[in-house]
TIFI-615372 format. One record per residue (C-alpha): x, y, z; residue in three letters. Coordinates in steps of 0.5 Angstrom, whole numbers, plus 500, padded with zeros to 3 digits. Layout:
REM TIFI-615372
(atom (X Y Z) "ALA"),
...
//
This chain:
REM TIFI-615372
(atom (545 422 554) "MET"),
(atom (541 418 550) "SER"),
(atom (543 414 544) "GLN"),
(atom (538 419 540) "SER"),
(atom (540 425 543) "SER"),
(atom (547 423 541) "LYS"),
(atom (546 422 534) "LYS"),
(atom (542 429 534) "ARG"),
(atom (548 432 537) "SER"),
(atom (553 429 532) "GLU"),
(atom (548 430 526) "LYS"),
(atom (551 436 521) "LYS"),
(atom (546 441 519) "VAL"),
(atom (546 442 511) "ASP"),
(atom (543 448 510) "THR"),
(atom (543 448 502) "ILE"),
(atom (538 442 502) "ARG"),
(atom (533 448 503) "ALA"),
(atom (534 450 496) "PHE"),
(atom (534 443 493) "SER"),
(atom (527 443 489) "ALA"),
(atom (529 450 486) "VAL"),
(atom (536 447 484) "TYR"),
(atom (532 442 481) "SER"),
(atom (528 447 477) "SER"),
(atom (534 450 475) "LEU"),
(atom (537 444 472) "LYS"),
(atom (531 444 467) "PHE"),
(atom (534 450 464) "GLN"),
(atom (541 447 464) "GLY"),
(atom (543 451 470) "MET"),
(atom (547 447 475) "PHE"),
(atom (550 451 482) "VAL"),
(atom (556 447 482) "THR"),
(atom (563 449 480) "GLU"),
(atom (564 443 475) "ASN"),
(atom (560 446 470) "TYR"),
(atom (560 442 464) "HIS"),
(atom (560 444 457) "LEU"),
(atom (554 440 455) "ARG"),
(atom (550 444 461) "TYR"),
(atom (552 450 458) "ARG"),
(atom (550 449 451) "ILE"),
(atom (543 446 454) "PHE"),
(atom (542 453 458) "ALA"),
(atom (544 457 452) "VAL"),
(atom (539 453 447) "THR"),
(atom (534 453 452) "ASN"),
(atom (534 461 453) "TYR"),
(atom (534 462 446) "ILE"),
(atom (528 457 445) "LEU"),
(atom (524 459 451) "ILE"),
(atom (526 467 452) "ASN"),
(atom (527 469 445) "ILE"),
(atom (523 465 440) "PHE"),
(atom (517 463 444) "TYR"),
(atom (517 470 447) "TYR"),
(atom (517 473 440) "SER"),
(atom (511 469 438) "SER"),
(atom (507 474 443) "PHE"),
(atom (511 480 441) "ILE"),
(atom (509 478 433) "ILE"),
(atom (502 477 435) "GLU"),
(atom (501 484 438) "LEU"),
(atom (501 486 431) "PHE"),
(atom (495 482 429) "TYR"),
(atom (491 484 435) "VAL"),
(atom (484 486 432) "GLN"),
(atom (480 489 438) "ASP"),
(atom (481 491 446) "LEU"),
(atom (479 484 448) "LYS"),
(atom (485 481 444) "GLN"),
(atom (490 486 447) "LEU"),
(atom (488 485 454) "LEU"),
(atom (489 477 453) "GLU"),
(atom (496 478 450) "ASN"),
(atom (499 483 454) "LEU"),
(atom (499 480 461) "PRO"),
(atom (503 474 458) "MET"),
(atom (508 479 454) "ASN"),
(atom (509 483 461) "ILE"),
(atom (510 476 464) "CYS"),
(atom (515 474 459) "LEU"),
(atom (519 480 459) "THR"),
(atom (520 480 466) "ALA"),
(atom (521 473 466) "CYS"),
(atom (527 473 461) "SER"),
(atom (530 479 465) "SER"),
(atom (530 476 471) "LYS"),
(atom (532 469 469) "PHE"),
(atom (538 473 465) "PHE"),
(atom (540 476 472) "VAL"),
(atom (539 469 475) "ILE"),
(atom (544 466 470) "LEU"),
(atom (549 471 471) "ARG"),
(atom (548 470 479) "LEU"),
(atom (551 463 479) "ARG"),
(atom (558 464 481) "PRO"),
(atom (555 469 487) "SER"),
(atom (550 463 489) "LEU"),
(atom (556 458 489) "ILE"),
(atom (560 463 493) "GLU"),
(atom (554 464 498) "ILE"),
(atom (553 456 499) "ASN"),
(atom (561 456 501) "LYS"),
(atom (559 461 506) "GLN"),
(atom (553 457 508) "LEU"),
(atom (557 451 509) "LYS"),
(atom (562 455 514) "LEU"),
(atom (556 457 518) "LEU"),
(atom (553 450 518) "ASP"),
(atom (560 448 522) "ASP"),
(atom (559 453 527) "LYS"),
(atom (557 450 534) "PRO"),
(atom (549 449 535) "MET"),
(atom (545 446 541) "THR"),
(atom (540 441 539) "ASN"),
(atom (534 446 540) "LYS"),
(atom (538 450 535) "GLN"),
(atom (539 445 530) "LYS"),
(atom (532 443 530) "GLU"),
(atom (530 450 529) "LYS"),
(atom (534 450 523) "LEU"),
(atom (532 443 520) "GLU"),
(atom (525 445 521) "LEU"),
(atom (526 452 517) "THR"),
(atom (530 447 511) "ILE"),
(atom (523 443 511) "THR"),
(atom (519 449 511) "ILE"),
(atom (523 452 505) "PHE"),
(atom (523 445 501) "ARG"),
(atom (515 444 502) "LEU"),
(atom (514 452 500) "LEU"),
(atom (519 450 494) "SER"),
(atom (515 444 492) "VAL"),
(atom (508 448 493) "SER"),
(atom (510 454 488) "VAL"),
(atom (513 449 483) "ILE"),
(atom (506 445 483) "THR"),
(atom (502 452 483) "PHE"),
(atom (506 455 477) "TYR"),
(atom (505 449 473) "CYS"),
(atom (498 449 475) "ALA"),
(atom (497 456 473) "VAL"),
(atom (500 454 466) "ASN"),
(atom (496 448 465) "LEU"),
(atom (489 452 467) "ALA"),
(atom (491 456 461) "TYR"),
(atom (492 450 457) "GLY"),
(atom (486 446 459) "MET"),
(atom (482 453 458) "ALA"),
(atom (485 452 450) "GLY"),
(atom (483 445 450) "ALA"),
(atom (476 446 452) "ALA"),
(atom (475 451 447) "SER"),
(atom (473 446 442) "HIS"),
(atom (479 448 437) "GLY"),
(atom (477 455 437) "THR"),
(atom (483 458 441) "LYS"),
(atom (489 457 444) "LEU"),
(atom (491 458 452) "GLY"),
(atom (495 464 450) "HIS"),
(atom (494 469 444) "GLU"),
(atom (501 467 440) "THR"),
(atom (503 467 433) "TRP"),
(atom (505 461 429) "PHE"),
(atom (508 461 422) "PRO"),
(atom (502 457 420) "TYR"),
(atom (494 457 421) "ASN"),
(atom (493 453 427) "TRP"),
(atom (485 453 426) "ARG"),
(atom (485 449 419) "ASN"),
(atom (485 442 422) "ASN"),
(atom (485 439 429) "SER"),
(atom (492 436 429) "PHE"),
(atom (495 443 428) "ARG"),
(atom (491 446 434) "PHE"),
(atom (493 440 438) "TRP"),
(atom (500 440 436) "VAL"),
(atom (500 448 437) "SER"),
(atom (497 447 444) "LEU"),
(atom (502 442 446) "THR"),
(atom (508 446 444) "ILE"),
(atom (505 452 447) "GLN"),
(atom (503 449 454) "THR"),
(atom (510 445 454) "THR"),
(atom (514 452 453) "CYS"),
(atom (509 455 459) "GLN"),
(atom (511 450 464) "LEU"),
(atom (518 451 462) "GLN"),
(atom (517 458 464) "LEU"),
(atom (513 456 470) "GLY"),
(atom (520 453 472) "LEU"),
(atom (524 459 471) "GLU"),
(atom (519 463 475) "GLN"),
(atom (520 458 481) "VAL"),
(atom (528 460 481) "ALA"),
(atom (526 468 479) "ASN"),
(atom (521 468 485) "ASP"),
(atom (524 464 490) "LEU"),
(atom (532 465 490) "VAL"),
(atom (532 471 494) "GLY"),
(atom (526 470 499) "ALA"),
(atom (529 463 501) "LEU"),
(atom (536 465 502) "TYR"),
(atom (534 471 506) "LEU"),
(atom (530 466 510) "GLY"),
(atom (536 462 511) "VAL"),
(atom (540 468 513) "LEU"),
(atom (535 470 518) "SER"),
(atom (535 463 521) "ALA"),
(atom (543 463 522) "HIS"),
(atom (543 470 524) "LEU"),
(atom (538 468 530) "GLN"),
(atom (542 463 532) "ILE"),
(atom (548 467 532) "ILE"),
(atom (544 472 536) "LEU"),
(atom (542 467 541) "GLU"),
(atom (549 466 542) "ARG"),
(atom (551 473 543) "PHE"),
(atom (545 473 549) "ALA"),
(atom (549 467 552) "ASN"),
(atom (555 471 553) "LEU"),
(atom (557 471 560) "HIS"),
(atom (564 471 565) "TYR"),
(atom (566 463 565) "ASP"),
(atom (571 462 570) "PRO"),
(atom (573 456 567) "ARG"),
(atom (576 459 561) "LYS"),
(atom (582 464 560) "THR"),
(atom (580 471 558) "GLU"),
(atom (584 469 551) "LYS"),
(atom (579 463 550) "GLU"),
(atom (573 467 552) "SER"),
(atom (576 473 547) "MET"),
(atom (577 468 541) "LEU"),
(atom (570 465 542) "GLU"),
(atom (567 472 542) "PHE"),
(atom (571 473 535) "VAL"),
(atom (568 467 532) "GLN"),
(atom (561 470 534) "PHE"),
(atom (563 476 530) "LEU"),
(atom (566 472 524) "GLU"),
(atom (560 468 523) "HIS"),
(atom (556 475 524) "HIS"),
(atom (560 478 518) "ARG"),
(atom (559 472 514) "ILE"),
(atom (552 473 514) "VAL"),
(atom (552 480 513) "MET"),
(atom (557 478 507) "GLY"),
(atom (552 474 504) "ILE"),
(atom (546 479 505) "PHE"),
(atom (551 484 501) "ASP"),
(atom (551 479 495) "ILE"),
(atom (544 478 495) "ILE"),
(atom (542 486 496) "GLN"),
(atom (547 487 490) "ASN"),
(atom (544 482 485) "SER"),
(atom (537 480 487) "VAL"),
(atom (535 487 488) "SER"),
(atom (534 488 481) "TYR"),
(atom (530 481 480) "ILE"),
(atom (525 483 485) "ILE"),
(atom (524 490 482) "LEU"),
(atom (522 486 476) "PHE"),
(atom (517 482 480) "GLN"),
(atom (514 489 483) "PHE"),
(atom (513 492 476) "VAL"),
(atom (511 486 472) "ALA"),
(atom (506 484 478) "SER"),
(atom (503 491 478) "ILE"),
(atom (502 491 470) "PHE"),
(atom (499 484 470) "VAL"),
(atom (495 484 476) "PHE"),
(atom (492 491 473) "SER"),
(atom (491 488 466) "THR"),
(atom (488 481 468) "SER"),
(atom (483 485 472) "GLY"),
(atom (481 489 467) "LEU"),
(atom (480 484 462) "ALA"),
(atom (476 480 467) "TYR"),
(atom (471 486 468) "LEU"),
(atom (471 488 461) "ARG"),
(atom (469 482 457) "PHE"),
(atom (465 476 459) "PRO"),
(atom (469 470 460) "ARG"),
(atom (468 462 461) "THR"),
(atom (468 458 467) "LEU"),
(atom (475 456 465) "ALA"),
(atom (478 463 463) "GLU"),
(atom (475 466 469) "THR"),
(atom (479 460 473) "ALA"),
(atom (485 461 469) "ALA"),
(atom (485 469 470) "ILE"),
(atom (484 468 478) "ALA"),
(atom (490 463 478) "VAL"),
(atom (494 468 474) "LEU"),
(atom (493 474 479) "MET"),
(atom (494 470 485) "ILE"),
(atom (500 467 482) "ALA"),
(atom (502 475 481) "GLU"),
(atom (501 476 489) "ILE"),
(atom (505 470 491) "ILE"),
(atom (511 472 486) "GLU"),
(atom (512 478 491) "ILE"),
(atom (510 476 498) "TYR"),
(atom (515 471 499) "PRO"),
(atom (521 476 498) "SER"),
(atom (517 482 502) "CYS"),
(atom (516 477 508) "TYR"),
(atom (523 474 509) "TYR"),
(atom (526 481 507) "ALA"),
(atom (522 484 513) "SER"),
(atom (524 478 517) "LYS"),
(atom (531 479 516) "PHE"),
(atom (530 486 518) "THR"),
(atom (527 485 524) "ALA"),
(atom (532 480 526) "VAL"),
(atom (538 485 525) "THR"),
(atom (534 490 529) "ASP"),
(atom (534 485 535) "ARG"),
(atom (542 485 535) "THR"),
(atom (543 491 539) "VAL"),
(atom (537 488 544) "PHE"),
(atom (540 481 544) "MET"),
(atom (547 484 546) "LEU"),
(atom (545 488 551) "TYR"),
(atom (541 483 554) "SER"),
(atom (547 479 555) "SER"),
(atom (551 479 562) "ASN"),
(atom (556 483 558) "TRP"),
(atom (557 487 565) "MET"),
(atom (561 481 568) "ASP"),
(atom (566 481 563) "LEU"),
(atom (573 484 562) "SER"),
(atom (574 491 560) "PRO"),
(atom (577 489 554) "LYS"),
(atom (571 485 552) "PHE"),
(atom (566 490 554) "ARG"),
(atom (570 495 549) "LYS"),
(atom (569 490 543) "HIS"),
(atom (562 489 545) "ILE"),
(atom (560 496 545) "VAL"),
(atom (564 498 539) "ILE"),
(atom (560 492 535) "PHE"),
(atom (553 494 538) "MET"),
(atom (555 501 535) "GLU"),
(atom (557 498 528) "MET"),
(atom (550 494 528) "THR"),
(atom (546 500 529) "GLN"),
(atom (544 501 521) "GLU"),
(atom (538 498 519) "GLU"),
(atom (539 492 514) "LYS"),
(atom (533 493 508) "ILE"),
(atom (534 490 501) "ILE"),
(atom (532 496 496) "LEU"),
(atom (529 493 489) "ALA"),
(atom (533 496 484) "GLY"),
(atom (536 501 489) "LYS"),
(atom (529 504 490) "GLN"),
(atom (524 501 493) "ILE"),
(atom (524 498 500) "PRO"),
(atom (523 490 500) "ILE"),
(atom (518 489 506) "THR"),
(atom (511 487 508) "LEU"),
(atom (509 494 508) "ALA"),
(atom (511 495 501) "THR"),
(atom (507 489 499) "PHE"),
(atom (501 491 503) "MET"),
(atom (501 498 501) "SER"),
(atom (506 501 495) "THR"),
(atom (505 495 490) "ILE"),
(atom (497 495 490) "PHE"),
(atom (497 503 491) "GLN"),
(atom (500 504 485) "VAL"),
(atom (495 500 481) "GLN"),
(atom (491 504 477) "MET"),
(atom (484 501 479) "SER"),
(atom (486 501 486) "LEU"),
(atom (489 508 486) "GLU"),
(atom (483 512 489) "GLN"),
(atom (482 507 495) "VAL"),
(atom (488 510 499) "PRO"),
(atom (487 517 496) "ASN"),
(atom (480 518 498) "ASP"),
(atom (480 513 505) "SER"),
(atom (487 515 508) "LEU"),
(atom (485 521 511) "GLY"),
(atom (478 519 513) "ALA"),
(atom (481 512 516) "LEU"),
(atom (486 516 520) "CYS"),
(atom (481 521 523) "LEU"),
(atom (477 515 525) "CYS"),
(atom (482 511 528) "VAL"),
(atom (484 517 532) "LEU"),
(atom (477 519 534) "SER"),
(atom (476 512 537) "ALA"),
(atom (483 513 541) "HIS"),
(atom (481 519 543) "LEU"),
(atom (474 517 546) "GLN"),
(atom (478 511 550) "ILE"),
(atom (482 517 553) "VAL"),
(atom (476 521 554) "MET"),
(atom (473 515 558) "GLU"),
(atom (479 514 562) "ARG"),
(atom (479 522 564) "PHE"),
(atom (472 521 566) "ALA"),
(atom (474 515 571) "ASN"),
(atom (479 520 574) "ILE"),
(atom (477 519 582) "HIS"),
(atom (480 519 589) "TYR"),
(atom (482 512 590) "ASP"),
(atom (484 510 597) "PRO"),
(atom (488 504 595) "GLU"),
(atom (493 508 591) "LYS"),
(atom (498 513 593) "THR"),
(atom (498 520 591) "GLU"),
(atom (504 519 586) "GLU"),
(atom (501 513 583) "GLU"),
(atom (494 516 581) "SER"),
(atom (498 522 579) "PHE"),
(atom (502 518 574) "GLN"),
(atom (496 515 571) "ASP"),
(atom (494 522 570) "PHE"),
(atom (500 523 567) "ILE"),
(atom (500 517 562) "GLN"),
(atom (493 520 560) "CYS"),
(atom (496 526 558) "LEU"),
(atom (501 523 554) "GLU"),
(atom (496 519 550) "ASP"),
(atom (492 525 549) "HIS"),
(atom (499 529 547) "ARG"),
(atom (501 523 542) "ILE"),
(atom (494 523 539) "ILE"),
(atom (494 531 538) "MET"),
(atom (501 530 535) "ASP"),
(atom (498 525 530) "ILE"),
(atom (493 530 528) "PHE"),
(atom (498 535 526) "LYS"),
(atom (501 530 522) "VAL"),
(atom (495 529 518) "ILE"),
(atom (493 536 518) "GLN"),
(atom (499 538 515) "ASN"),
(atom (500 533 510) "SER"),
(atom (493 530 508) "ILE"),
(atom (489 537 508) "SER"),
(atom (492 538 501) "PHE"),
(atom (490 531 499) "THR"),
(atom (483 532 501) "ILE"),
(atom (483 539 497) "PHE"),
(atom (485 536 491) "ILE"),
(atom (479 531 492) "GLN"),
(atom (475 537 493) "PHE"),
(atom (477 541 486) "ILE"),
(atom (477 534 482) "THR"),
(atom (470 532 485) "SER"),
(atom (467 539 483) "ILE"),
(atom (470 539 476) "ILE"),
(atom (468 531 475) "VAL"),
(atom (461 532 478) "PHE"),
(atom (459 538 474) "SER"),
(atom (462 535 467) "THR"),
(atom (459 528 468) "SER"),
(atom (452 531 470) "GLY"),
(atom (453 536 464) "LEU"),
(atom (454 530 459) "ILE"),
(atom (448 526 462) "TYR"),
(atom (443 533 461) "LEU"),
(atom (446 535 454) "LYS"),
(atom (446 528 451) "PHE"),
(atom (441 522 450) "SER"),
(atom (445 516 453) "PRO"),
(atom (443 509 453) "SER"),
(atom (441 506 460) "LEU"),
(atom (448 503 461) "THR"),
(atom (451 509 460) "GLU"),
(atom (446 513 464) "THR"),
(atom (448 508 470) "VAL"),
(atom (455 509 468) "ALA"),
(atom (454 516 469) "VAL"),
(atom (450 515 475) "PHE"),
(atom (455 511 479) "LEU"),
(atom (461 515 477) "PHE"),
(atom (458 521 480) "MET"),
(atom (456 517 486) "THR"),
(atom (463 515 486) "ALA"),
(atom (465 522 486) "GLU"),
(atom (461 524 492) "ILE"),
(atom (464 518 496) "ILE"),
(atom (471 520 495) "GLN"),
(atom (469 527 499) "ILE"),
(atom (464 524 504) "PHE"),
(atom (468 520 509) "PRO"),
(atom (474 525 510) "SER"),
(atom (468 530 512) "CYS"),
(atom (464 525 516) "TYR"),
(atom (470 523 520) "TYR"),
(atom (473 530 521) "SER"),
(atom (467 532 524) "ASP"),
(atom (467 526 528) "LYS"),
(atom (474 528 531) "PHE"),
(atom (472 535 532) "MET"),
(atom (466 533 536) "GLU"),
(atom (470 529 540) "LYS"),
(atom (475 534 542) "THR"),
(atom (469 539 543) "ASP"),
(atom (467 534 548) "ARG"),
(atom (473 533 552) "MET"),
(atom (472 539 557) "VAL"),
(atom (465 536 558) "PHE"),
(atom (468 529 560) "MET"),
(atom (474 532 564) "LEU"),
(atom (469 536 568) "TYR"),
(atom (464 530 569) "SER"),
(atom (469 526 573) "SER"),
(atom (470 526 580) "ASN"),
(atom (476 532 580) "TRP"),
(atom (473 535 586) "MET"),
(atom (475 529 590) "ASP"),
(atom (482 529 588) "ILE"),
(atom (488 533 591) "SER"),
(atom (489 540 590) "PRO"),
(atom (495 538 585) "ARG"),
(atom (491 534 581) "PHE"),
(atom (486 539 580) "ARG"),
(atom (491 544 578) "LYS"),
(atom (494 540 573) "HIS"),
(atom (487 538 571) "LEU"),
(atom (484 545 570) "ILE"),
(atom (491 547 566) "ILE"),
(atom (489 541 561) "PHE"),
(atom (482 543 561) "MET"),
(atom (484 550 558) "GLN"),
(atom (489 547 553) "MET"),
(atom (484 543 550) "THR"),
(atom (479 549 549) "GLN"),
(atom (482 550 541) "GLU"),
(atom (477 547 536) "LYS"),
(atom (481 542 532) "LYS"),
(atom (479 543 525) "ILE"),
(atom (483 540 518) "ILE"),
(atom (483 545 513) "LEU"),
(atom (483 543 506) "ALA"),
(atom (489 546 502) "GLY"),
(atom (489 551 509) "LYS"),
(atom (483 554 506) "GLN"),
(atom (477 550 507) "ILE"),
(atom (474 547 513) "PRO"),
(atom (473 539 512) "ILE"),
(atom (466 538 515) "THR"),
(atom (460 535 514) "LEU"),
(atom (457 543 513) "ASP"),
(atom (463 544 507) "THR"),
(atom (460 537 504) "PHE"),
(atom (453 539 504) "MET"),
(atom (454 546 502) "SER"),
(atom (460 551 503) "GLY"),
(atom (465 551 498) "SER"),
(atom (463 544 495) "PHE"),
(atom (456 547 493) "ILE"),
(atom (459 553 490) "ASP"),
(atom (464 551 486) "GLY"),
(atom (460 545 483) "PHE"),
(atom (454 550 481) "HIS"),
(atom (459 555 478) "ILE"),
(atom (462 550 474) "SER"),
(atom (456 547 472) "TYR"),
(atom (452 553 470) "TYR"),
(atom (458 555 466) "MET"),
(atom (459 548 463) "GLY"),
(atom (452 548 461) "VAL"),
(atom (453 555 457) "ASN"),
(atom (460 552 454) "PHE"),
(atom (456 546 452) "ALA"),
(atom (451 550 448) "ASP"),
(atom (456 554 445) "VAL"),
(atom (461 548 443) "LEU"),
(atom (456 545 438) "PRO"),
(atom (455 552 434) "ALA"),
(atom (463 553 434) "ALA"),
(atom (463 546 430) "LEU"),
(atom (457 548 426) "SER"),
(atom (462 551 420) "HIS"),
(atom (459 558 421) "SER"),
(atom (451 556 420) "THR"),
(atom (449 557 427) "LYS"),
(atom (450 561 434) "LEU"),
(atom (450 558 441) "GLY"),
(atom (443 561 442) "PHE"),
(atom (438 564 437) "GLU"),
(atom (438 571 438) "THR"),
(atom (437 578 434) "TRP"),
(atom (443 582 432) "LEU"),
(atom (443 588 428) "PRO"),
(atom (447 586 423) "TYR"),
(atom (448 579 418) "ASP"),
(atom (453 575 422) "TRP"),
(atom (452 570 416) "HIS"),
(atom (456 574 411) "LYS"),
(atom (463 573 414) "ASN"),
(atom (467 569 419) "ALA"),
(atom (469 575 423) "PHE"),
(atom (462 577 424) "ARG"),
(atom (460 570 426) "TYR"),
(atom (466 569 431) "TRP"),
(atom (465 576 434) "GLY"),
(atom (458 574 435) "SER"),
(atom (459 568 438) "LEU"),
(atom (464 570 443) "PHE"),
(atom (460 576 445) "ILE"),
(atom (454 571 446) "GLN"),
(atom (458 566 450) "TYR"),
(atom (461 572 454) "ILE"),
(atom (454 574 456) "PHE"),
(atom (451 567 457) "GLN"),
(atom (457 566 462) "GLN"),
(atom (455 573 466) "GLN"),
(atom (448 570 466) "LEU"),
(atom (450 564 469) "ALA"),
(atom (454 567 475) "LEU"),
(atom (448 571 476) "GLN"),
(atom (444 565 477) "ASP"),
(atom (449 562 482) "VAL"),
(atom (448 568 486) "ALA"),
(atom (440 568 485) "ASN"),
(atom (439 561 487) "ASP"),
(atom (444 559 492) "PHE"),
(atom (445 566 496) "ILE"),
(atom (439 564 501) "GLY"),
(atom (441 557 502) "VAL"),
(atom (448 558 504) "LEU"),
(atom (446 564 509) "TYR"),
(atom (441 559 512) "PHE"),
(atom (446 553 512) "CYS"),
(atom (452 558 515) "MET"),
(atom (447 561 520) "LEU"),
(atom (445 554 523) "SER"),
(atom (452 552 524) "THR"),
(atom (453 558 528) "HIS"),
(atom (447 557 532) "LEU"),
(atom (449 550 533) "GLN"),
(atom (456 553 536) "ILE"),
(atom (452 558 541) "ILE"),
(atom (448 552 543) "MET"),
(atom (454 549 545) "GLU"),
(atom (456 555 549) "ARG"),
(atom (450 555 553) "PHE"),
(atom (450 548 554) "ALA"),
(atom (458 549 557) "ASP"),
(atom (456 555 562) "ILE"),
(atom (457 552 569) "HIS"),
(atom (460 555 576) "TYR"),
(atom (467 556 575) "ASP"),
(atom (471 558 581) "PRO"),
(atom (477 561 578) "GLU"),
(atom (472 566 575) "LYS"),
(atom (468 572 579) "THR"),
(atom (460 572 578) "GLU"),
(atom (461 578 574) "GLU"),
(atom (465 575 569) "GLU"),
(atom (461 569 568) "THR"),
(atom (455 573 567) "LEU"),
(atom (459 577 562) "GLN"),
(atom (460 570 558) "ASP"),
(atom (452 569 558) "PHE"),
(atom (451 576 556) "ILE"),
(atom (455 575 550) "ARG"),
(atom (452 568 548) "CYS"),
(atom (445 572 548) "LEU"),
(atom (448 578 544) "GLU"),
(atom (451 573 539) "ASP"),
(atom (444 569 539) "HIS"),
(atom (440 576 538) "ARG"),
(atom (445 577 532) "VAL"),
(atom (443 571 528) "ILE"),
(atom (436 572 529) "MET"),
(atom (436 579 526) "GLU"),
//
């Protein structure tokens, strides 16, 4: 062994170095993760918390009472939310100090466990990455706060970095302005350093735990019968593995019970800050410096959540591999006593290890990628309107691939009959999976799309009514037009991809029949014919178990019916409403009545109600007058298309007699005659 290899093997790994940058940021807050916590540090920590997290935070709260418009509110609100979350999280961190000390003691025990040079190098690489990540986050958070300070400095004394209250008018002279800006930026930098610990403590500890657990699992995987050791020695080594695994799970439990609330505060704060900052940017004009500051803040909010979700997911993935690593070891060569303990341990490690933010939200990458941003008000509609459509689109693509595989079925002399049959079975299994997913979509998303239909009808009608009844400006007209277009876009993808999926399933029999199925064995043909019969059923999603989700539905059907009924009745209501607000001076329409309705309120309201009822009745008549022909033509077109497809599918079927095939053809002719009549 070379001298350098000896040094590497003798060198002890110190996992706690991974947190050195985070611990340095905590020292600025007066918090030291050591058992000897001097009184002067405690005083400094309390003073810092009072000045930054109470007094400075109060300046944002007080400023809310002086907000004059929506712009000022949206500028002040994100930092209020950030500070609320930051103060809450840092208070948890301060209380977490004894737990962090205990975790560090446990990590030192894990550092002392036997490791190969390769495992030490992996652990050292993890430590280096975490130190680099911590320094990068510190730099980025400081840059965010400096960006707001620079935006204030570039305003020529007209505004500070953030809307905060000061007990004097900082606009009076430049000296007051620069002093106020300096105080504010310094406090913001201190808050940025607080946020580093708030956002990274949980993530880094989970990352380090994942690295240690991976090493332990590799040692489990290397378990084997060793003739040089007695059974007692081997058993002691196995017990040592179990002890190290117990230490990791113990640290995980500490993190789960404490850090979960920190991450919950992160989730909630990030949602509100991201939404309000985005709204402020879209609603009001911004300078280049302000735009950059908002962009950096929104990126920072994403960065706050991502590390926790990533390393929580990574830890979960490693724990999920525990049973596999144990099973992949040569445990069958070990003694019965060994095997018994391994099987018991495998059963004990079945439970999935997931941290729940606030004991409610699973902290995973899936949570980061979906849950957080789905609940934001500005992006809620995206998954609501697209989820069903995208699922159907993906299913259609997979179904097309399966159909092409069916179409390529043929006799292959290079394969045995059993091998060919297994390929066919695999195609059937893939088709079954697609149909199972379709049923899940059908049972769940159908109600989502039904709600889309109803809301789109009402919103489209009322928006069009506002546009026609009143005189909007050009900007308002564009806004109404975009809003109505958005309502159409909400429905169209679901209808379009539902139609596409239905077309694919309708072509399944044709694709099967176009394959060289006559060349294959009778066993093959028998199963193929059974499968062809099973795929005859039309696959249609029904919105709310009632309305078929197709392009025909989108272009006519229930959507158009509902739209025009709502629209016509809404027009009449809009004419009656101004009359009701006219203080009995006018009716909704100028009509003759056999009495003077001006004389008293009873006559007026009775006349207005009678007029409204008659107008609504006329509106319902108009719906039938204007659209009954259109809808019949549309439905006839749909039925005619179905009959044409039935004609196209007529072919020689050996399982039917000529008389039965002729009867199918006659039924098609009869249905065509009914349509023509």
